[in-house]
C-alpha positions in Angstrom: 107.1 34.6 -1.6 106.6 31.0 -2.9 103.8 29.7 -5.2 102.6 26.2 -4.7 100.9 23.7 -7.0 99.1 20.5 -6.2 98.6 17.8 -8.8 97.5 14.2 -9.0 98.4 12.0 -12.0 97.0 8.9 -13.5 100.4 7.6 -14.4 103.7 7.5 -12.6 106.4 9.1 -14.7 110.1 8.8 -13.8 111.6 11.7 -11.8 113.6 13.0 -14.7 110.5 13.1 -16.9 108.6 14.9 -14.1 111.4 17.5 -13.8 111.5 18.0 -17.6 107.7 18.4 -17.8 107.7 20.8 -14.9 110.4 22.9 -16.5 108.4 23.2 -19.7 105.2 23.9 -17.8 106.7 26.6 -15.6 109.0 28.1 -18.3 112.3 27.4 -16.5 115.4 25.2 -17.0 115.4 21.5 -16.3 118.4 22.0 -14.0 116.3 24.4 -11.9 113.9 21.6 -11.0 114.4 18.9 -8.3 111.8 16.1 -8.2 112.0 13.5 -5.5 110.0 11.0 -3.5 108.8 12.3 -0.1 111.0 9.8 1.6 113.9 11.9 0.5 112.4 15.1 1.9 114.5 14.9 5.1 117.7 13.8 3.4 120.7 15.6 1.9 120.3 13.7 -1.4 118.1 16.4 -2.8 119.1 19.6 -4.5 117.6 21.9 -2.0 119.0 24.9 -3.8 116.9 24.2 -6.9 114.4 27.0 -7.5 111.6 24.5 -8.2 111.1 21.7 -5.7 108.6 18.9 -6.5 107.9 16.3 -3.7 105.8 13.4 -4.8 104.2 10.4 -3.1 102.5 7.2 -4.3 98.8 6.9 -4.0 96.4 4.0 -4.9 93.1 3.7 -6.7 92.5 5.5 -10.0 95.6 7.7 -9.6 99.3 6.9 -9.1 101.1 10.0 -7.9 100.4 13.1 -5.8 102.7 16.1 -6.6 103.5 19.1 -4.3 105.4 21.7 -6.2 106.9 24.9 -4.7 108.2 27.7 -6.9 109.6 31.1 -5.8 108.0 34.1 -7.3 111.4 34.9 -8.9 110.5 32.3 -11.5 108.2 34.5 -13.4 105.7 34.8 -15.0 104.2 31.8 -13.4 101.3 30.0 -15.1 98.1 29.3 -13.2 97.6 25.9 -11.7 95.1 25.1 -14.5 97.6 26.2 -17.2 100.4 24.2 -15.6 98.2 21.1 -15.3 97.2 21.2 -19.0 100.9 21.6 -20.0 101.9 18.7 -17.8 99.1 16.5 -19.2 100.2 17.2 -22.8 103.9 16.7 -22.1 103.6 13.5 -20.0 100.6 11.9 -21.8 98.8 11.5 -18.6 95.6 13.0 -17.0 96.3 15.6 -14.3 93.9 16.5 -11.5 94.1 19.7 -9.5 91.9 21.1 -6.7 89.0 23.4 -7.6 88.1 26.6 -5.6 84.7 25.3 -4.5 84.2 24.3 -0.9 83.6 20.5 -1.3 86.9 18.7 -0.8 85.8 16.3 -3.6 85.8 19.2 -6.1 88.6 18.9 -8.7 89.5 19.7 -12.3 90.9 17.1 -14.6 93.1 17.9 -17.6 93.7 15.2 -20.2 96.6 14.8 -22.6 94.2 15.5 -25.5 93.4 18.9 -24.2 90.1 18.0 -22.5 89.5 19.9 -19.3 86.5 19.0 -17.1 85.2 19.0 -13.6 85.8 15.8 -11.5 84.6 14.4 -8.2 87.4 12.8 -6.3 87.0 10.7 -3.1 89.9 9.9 -0.8 90.2 7.0 1.5 92.8 5.6 3.7 94.7 2.3 3.4 98.3 1.1 3.1 98.5 4.0 0.6 96.0 6.8 0.3 93.2 5.6 -2.1 91.9 8.1 -4.6 88.8 7.3 -6.5 87.6 9.5 -9.4 83.8 8.9 -8.9 82.5 11.1 -11.7 83.5 13.6 -14.4 81.5 16.1 -16.5 83.1 15.0 -19.8 84.4 11.6 -20.8 88.1 11.1 -20.0 89.8 8.1 -21.7 92.2 7.5 -18.9 89.4 7.5 -16.3 87.1 4.9 -17.8 85.5 3.9 -14.5 84.3 7.5 -13.8 80.6 8.1 -14.4 79.9 11.1 -16.7 77.4 13.4 -15.1 76.8 17.0 -14.1 78.3 17.5 -10.6 75.4 19.0 -8.6 77.5 19.9 -5.6 79.7 22.2 -7.7 76.6 24.0 -9.1 75.4 24.6 -5.6 78.6 26.3 -4.7 79.0 28.5 -7.8 78.4 32.2 -7.3 75.3 33.6 -8.9 74.3 37.3 -8.6 71.0 37.6 -6.7 70.1 41.3 -6.6 66.4 40.8 -5.9 67.1 38.6 -2.9 69.7 41.0 -1.6 67.2 43.9 -1.9 64.6 41.9 -0.1 67.0 41.1 2.7 67.9 44.7 3.2 64.2 45.8 3.3 62.8 43.0 5.3 65.6 42.8 7.8 67.4 46.2 7.8 69.3 45.6 11.1 70.3 42.0 10.1 69.0 40.6 13.4 66.2 38.4 12.1 66.0 34.9 13.7 67.9 32.3 11.7 64.8 30.0 11.9 62.2 32.8 11.6 59.9 33.3 8.6 61.8 36.3 7.2 65.1 34.3 7.0 63.4 31.3 5.6 61.8 33.5 2.9 65.2 34.9 2.1 66.8 31.5 1.8 64.0 30.2 -0.5 64.1 33.4 -2.6 67.8 33.0 -3.0 67.4 29.5 -4.4 64.7 30.6 -6.8 66.7 33.5 -8.0 69.8 31.4 -8.6 67.7 29.2 -10.9 66.1 32.1 -12.9 69.4 33.9 -13.3 70.9 30.7 -14.7 68.0 30.3 -17.1 68.3 34.0 -18.1 72.0 33.6 -18.8 71.5 30.5 -21.0 72.6 28.2 -18.2 76.1 29.7 -18.0 78.8 29.0 -17.0 78.6 25.3 -17.9 75.5 25.1 -20.0 74.1 22.2 -18.1 71.9 21.7 -15.0 70.6 18.4 -13.6 66.9 17.7 -13.9 66.9 16.7 -10.2 68.2 20.2 -9.1 65.7 21.9 -11.4 62.8 20.1 -9.8 64.2 20.9 -6.3 64.1 24.6 -7.4 60.5 24.2 -8.5 59.6 22.8 -5.1 61.3 25.9 -3.6 58.9 28.0 -5.7 56.1 25.9 -4.1 57.4 26.8 -0.7 57.6 30.5 -1.6 53.8 30.4 -2.3 53.2 28.9 1.1 55.5 31.4 2.8 53.6 34.3 1.2 50.6 33.4 3.3 52.5 33.4 6.6 55.4 35.9 6.3 53.6 38.7 8.1 54.3 42.4 7.6 57.0 41.6 5.0 54.5 39.8 2.8 54.2 42.7 0.3 58.0 42.7 -0.1 58.1 39.0 -0.7 55.3 39.0 -3.2 56.9 41.8 -5.1 60.3 40.0 -5.2 58.8 36.7 -6.3 56.8 38.4 -9.0 59.9 40.0 -10.4 61.7 36.7 -10.5 58.7 34.9 -11.9 58.8 37.3 -14.9 62.4 36.3 -15.6 61.5 32.6 -15.3 58.6 33.1 -17.8 61.0 34.7 -20.3 63.2 31.7 -20.4 60.5 29.1 -20.4 57.5 28.1 -22.5 54.1 26.7 -21.6 53.7 23.0 -22.5 50.8 22.3 -20.1 53.3 20.3 -18.0 53.9 17.6 -20.6 57.7 17.5 -20.2 57.7 17.6 -16.4 54.8 15.2 -16.2 56.8 12.7 -18.2 60.2 13.2 -16.5 58.7 13.1 -13.0 56.5 10.2 -14.0 53.5 12.0 -12.5 51.7 12.5 -15.8 48.6 14.7 -15.7 49.1 15.3 -12.0 51.5 18.1 -12.8 48.5 20.1 -14.1 47.3 20.4 -10.5 50.5 22.0 -9.4 51.7 25.6 -9.6 51.9 27.2 -13.1 55.7 27.0 -12.9 55.3 23.2 -13.3 53.4 23.7 -16.5 56.4 25.3 -18.3 59.6 24.0 -19.7 63.0 25.7 -20.3 63.3 27.0 -23.9 66.9 25.6 -23.7 67.0 22.2 -21.9 70.2 22.0 -19.8 69.8 18.2 -19.4 69.4 15.2 -21.7 65.7 14.6 -21.9 
């Protein structure tokens, strides 16, 4: 079996420096590492017998090199991609990006030479060379000064959150799992899922990252609006939905406090109009996960 690593670096170190840094990151000898440009991948000039093979190629934009590293399992114990990236960053003095597990292809991690590790949004384009633009990061990175610093909402949407109340509702309301995808029951399940994801995050102190964009928060409050509307049309499953919403509402109340809608009125620029919305608009999180 062979392990693989994918890295992108802000700088373009020399091949011998790459080999030395990889040896240190992977815990092997420098002579066991062969680093070469992809143009040599089909030549006999490489040391194909080296246990660690690194093939790199030039890229344009905010980054300089893309690395593809293959390592046999015999080189053990192998570090995770995150551990290896941080070691490379420190050794080479460059910021190293590596892919995240979430579905969006733009989802990456960035490890800086100062030890900073943060989420990054990477866009790829085509040109004479592949163009890589680091659009945003969740923490400032000195070597990526053009990247905006913000919470990456698309990653939050992909993160797994336990939703036991929604799961129980789905089993009771659709025991055979054959409800129409566009039917009321499934729409209720989807809305309940979004509401539960928010209240579980509040209950956990906004873990794992401790931050949540205000825009996503208000989207979730509008989902709670929708649940109230659905409760009037869901049919025989209404009692199940009302019970599930009430259970989640109680969790929401625990992590919020009533301020008569003052915060949301100010942030949404709707002022006192918030007072005419559902009670969930009248409350604010005890711990604010955004800069207000």
